[in-house]
C-alpha positions in Angstrom: -0.1 -27.5 33.5 1.0 -23.7 33.9 0.1 -20.6 31.8 4.2 -20.8 29.9 3.8 -24.8 30.1 0.3 -24.1 28.0 2.4 -21.7 25.8 4.8 -23.7 25.4 2.5 -26.6 23.8 0.8 -24.3 21.8 3.0 -23.8 18.7 3.0 -19.7 17.7 2.5 -18.8 14.2 5.5 -18.2 12.1 5.2 -14.5 10.7 7.8 -13.1 8.2 8.2 -9.3 6.8 9.8 -9.1 3.9 10.3 -6.0 1.3 10.5 -5.3 -2.3 10.9 -1.8 -4.0 9.8 0.8 -1.2 11.2 2.8 1.5 10.6 0.6 4.8 8.2 2.8 6.4 5.5 0.4 6.8 8.2 -2.2 8.6 8.7 0.9 10.2 5.1 0.9 11.9 5.5 -2.6 13.0 8.9 -1.7 14.9 6.8 1.4 16.3 4.3 -0.4 18.2 6.7 -0.3 21.2 4.2 -0.9 23.4 2.6 -4.2 21.9 5.9 -5.5 20.6 6.4 -7.8 23.6 2.9 -9.4 23.3 3.2 -9.9 19.6 6.2 -11.6 20.2 4.8 -13.8 22.9 1.7 -14.8 20.3 3.7 -14.6 17.0 7.3 -16.7 16.1 8.8 -14.0 14.2 10.8 -15.9 12.0 12.2 -13.4 9.1 12.3 -9.9 9.6 15.4 -8.0 7.8 14.7 -4.7 9.0 14.5 -5.6 13.1 16.8 -8.8 13.5 19.4 -11.0 11.9 17.6 -14.2 12.3 16.1 -15.4 8.9 14.1 -18.2 7.5 13.1 -18.9 3.7 9.8 -20.1 5.2 7.1 -21.6 5.5 5.2 -19.1 6.5 1.7 -19.4 8.6 1.9 -15.1 8.1 3.9 -12.6 5.6 3.6 -8.9 5.7 4.8 -7.8 2.0 6.0 -4.4 1.9 7.1 -2.8 -1.6 6.0 -3.1 -5.4 7.2 -5.5 -7.9 9.8 -3.7 -10.0 12.1 -6.1 -10.9 12.4 -9.8 -12.4 14.3 -11.0 -9.2 11.8 -9.0 -7.1 9.1 -11.0 -9.1 10.8 -14.2 -8.9 11.1 -13.8 -4.9 7.5 -13.0 -5.0 6.3 -16.3 -6.6 8.5 -18.6 -4.1 6.9 -16.6 -0.9 3.3 -17.2 -2.2 4.0 -20.8 -2.4 5.5 -20.9 1.3 2.6 -18.7 2.7 -0.7 -19.6 3.9 -2.1 -16.1 4.8 0.0 -13.3 2.5 -0.8 -9.6 3.5 0.5 -6.5 1.8 1.3 -3.5 3.8 1.7 -0.2 2.5 0.9 2.0 -0.8 3.8 0.6 -2.7 2.4 -3.2 -1.6 -1.1 -2.7 -2.4 -1.1 -0.1 -5.2 2.5 0.4 -7.1 3.0 3.3 -5.0 5.1 6.2 -6.0 6.8 4.5 -8.2 4.1 3.3 -10.5 4.1 7.0 -11.7 6.8 5.7 -14.2 4.0 3.3 -15.6 2.9 6.3 -17.6 6.4 7.2 -19.1 8.9 5.0 -21.3 11.2 3.4 -18.5 14.7 3.7 -20.6 15.0 7.7 -20.7 14.0 7.8 -16.8 17.0 4.9 -16.3 19.2 7.0 -18.3 18.4 10.1 -16.2 19.0 8.7 -13.2 22.1 6.1 -13.7 25.3 6.6 -15.2 25.0 3.0 -16.4 21.2 2.2 -16.7 22.0 -1.5 -18.1 23.1 -2.3 -14.4 19.7 -1.5 -12.8 17.6 -4.7 -14.1 14.1 -3.0 -14.1 10.8 -4.4 -15.4 8.8 -2.1 -17.3 6.4 -1.4 -15.1 6.0 -1.5 -11.0 2.9 -3.0 -10.0 1.1 -3.8 -6.7 1.8 -7.3 -5.1 -1.8 -8.4 -6.3 -1.1 -7.9 -9.8 1.5 -11.4 -9.6 -0.3 -13.4 -6.8 -3.4 -13.8 -4.4 -3.4 -11.8 -1.7 -5.0 -12.9 1.5 -5.2 -9.4 3.0 -4.1 -5.8 2.6 -3.1 -2.5 4.9 -3.5 0.2 3.3 -2.0 3.7 3.5 1.8 5.4 3.6 2.7 4.4 5.8 -0.1 2.1 7.1 -2.3 2.4 10.3 -0.7 0.8 13.0 -4.0 0.4 14.7 -5.1 -1.7 11.7 -2.0 -3.4 11.8 -3.1 -4.3 15.5 -6.3 -5.4 14.4 -5.2 -7.4 11.6 -3.1 -9.7 14.2 -5.7 -10.0 16.8 -8.1 -11.1 14.3 -5.3 -13.7 13.0 -4.7 -14.9 16.8 -8.5 -15.6 17.3 -9.3 -16.8 14.1 -12.0 -13.8 13.2 -12.2 -11.9 10.2 -10.4 -8.3 10.5 -12.8 -5.3 11.0 -11.1 -2.9 8.6 -12.8 0.6 8.0 -13.9 1.2 4.0 -15.7 4.4 5.2 -14.4 7.7 3.3 -11.5 10.2 5.1 -14.7 12.5 5.3 -16.3 10.5 7.9 -13.4 10.8 9.6 -13.3 14.4 9.6 -16.7 14.2 10.8 -15.5 12.6 13.9 -12.9 15.0 14.7 -15.0 18.2 14.4 -12.6 19.5 11.3 -13.7 22.1 8.8 -14.1 20.8 5.4 -11.6 22.1 3.3 -13.2 21.9 0.2 -17.0 24.1 1.5 -15.0 26.3 3.7 -11.8 27.0 1.6 -12.0 25.4 -1.8 -9.6 23.4 -1.4 -9.1 19.9 -3.9 -9.2 17.4 -1.6 -9.8 13.5 -2.6 -11.5 12.6 0.7 -15.0 11.5 -0.6 -13.4 8.9 -2.5 -10.9 7.6 -0.4 -10.8 5.0 2.0 -10.3 6.5 6.1 -6.9 5.1 8.4 -5.0 8.2 8.7 -7.1 9.8 11.0 -7.9 12.7 8.6 -4.5 14.4 9.1 -4.1 16.2 6.2 -7.5 18.2 6.6 -7.4 18.5 10.0 -4.2 20.7 9.2 -5.9 22.5 6.8 -4.9 20.9 3.9 -6.4 18.4 0.6 -6.7 15.0 1.4 -4.4 13.3 -1.1 -5.6 9.7 -1.3 -2.6 7.9 0.7 -5.3 4.7 1.9 -6.1 4.5 -2.0 -10.0 4.6 -3.3 -12.4 3.2 -1.2 -15.0 0.7 -2.4 -17.5 2.3 -5.1 -16.0 5.7 -5.0 -16.9 8.1 -7.4 -14.7 9.7 -8.9 -15.9 11.4 -12.0 -18.4 13.0 -9.6 -16.0 14.6 -7.2 -14.1 15.9 -10.2 -17.7 17.1 -11.5 -19.0 19.0 -8.7 -16.0 19.3 -5.6 -14.8 22.9 -5.6 -10.9 23.2 -6.2 -11.0 19.8 -8.2 -11.6 20.5 -12.1 -10.0 19.3 -14.8 -7.0 21.5 -14.6 -5.4 19.9 -11.3 -7.6 16.7 -11.1 -4.5 14.3 -13.1 -2.2 16.1 -10.9 -3.9 15.5 -7.4 -4.8 11.2 -7.9 -1.1 11.1 -9.2 0.2 10.1 -5.7 1.2 7.1 -3.6 -1.9 4.8 -4.9 -2.1 6.6 -8.7 -2.4 3.1 -10.4 -5.2 2.2 -8.2 -8.2 2.0 -9.8 -10.4 4.2 -10.4 -7.6 6.9 -9.4 -6.0 5.4 -12.4 -8.7 6.1 -14.9 -9.0 9.8 -14.2 -4.9 10.1 -14.7 -5.8 8.2 -18.3 -8.5 10.1 -19.6 -6.0 13.1 -18.8 -3.3 11.4 -21.1 -1.0 10.2 -17.6 0.1 12.7 -15.1 1.8 16.0 -15.5 5.2 15.6 -17.0 4.6 12.2 -18.3 6.0 10.8 -21.6 4.8 8.8 -24.1 4.8 5.0 -23.1 5.9 2.3 -24.5 3.7 0.1 -22.5 -0.4 1.0 -23.1 -1.9 2.4 -20.3 -4.0 -0.3 -18.8 -2.4 -2.9 -20.3 -0.8 -6.0 -18.4 2.7 -6.4 -18.6 3.1 -8.5 -15.4 3.6 -11.8 -14.1 0.5 -14.0 -13.8 -1.3 -14.9 -10.3 -0.1 -17.9 -8.6 
């Protein structure tokens, strides 16, 4: 049988890419794989990707890439439906994996925020909290970052094709700094940096340019944030809450630091107790 015949005889995995509350940056990272897109299209049948094509599908999906946090009842209902239609659900980006920057509102009362932004807030239905996808459904894999790392996306897709476990790093940003020969901004300049407790994936972008890490890829496994605050130059209690209140603020243990300081800077008392679970059930 010819190579073309073998490809047609083997069903390609059906892939969907969907979004909820997000900026679309992670979807654009998928489209940014210009040199690899043709090879990906040969191995996967992309049946749903509104950012890129008018071809639409409600499922079923062998693989579904999900961007964005869950912020409305409609989004939650759609997520639950998609989970039922999906074999392997992968969350992509800080919004889907940790709630994103919009989750900072979880420390405040939602009503006043909506009234300050929208002239008719009653026309903009929203849940009291913006939450990551894993708070509602079972997630099979996740790609961190704001946006995700193209290399990690390719590794995940390659692993799915060949049937192996994806090799995604869980080391700290500090390890990447050492490999790139970057000067430690904490030691050399006393700059606040979350690199020791943040998972790598960005190529240590901020430290390479003399800035402290902002935690865009979220906490690495076993991150000891209390020790970092107690011992790292530039990251004392006066700046800790603000530094952790970024793209991945709602992810533990970053959330615990913010909780211990009464919420992020400028937060008003929340109607939902911090750390509570006004969320849909996992299914």
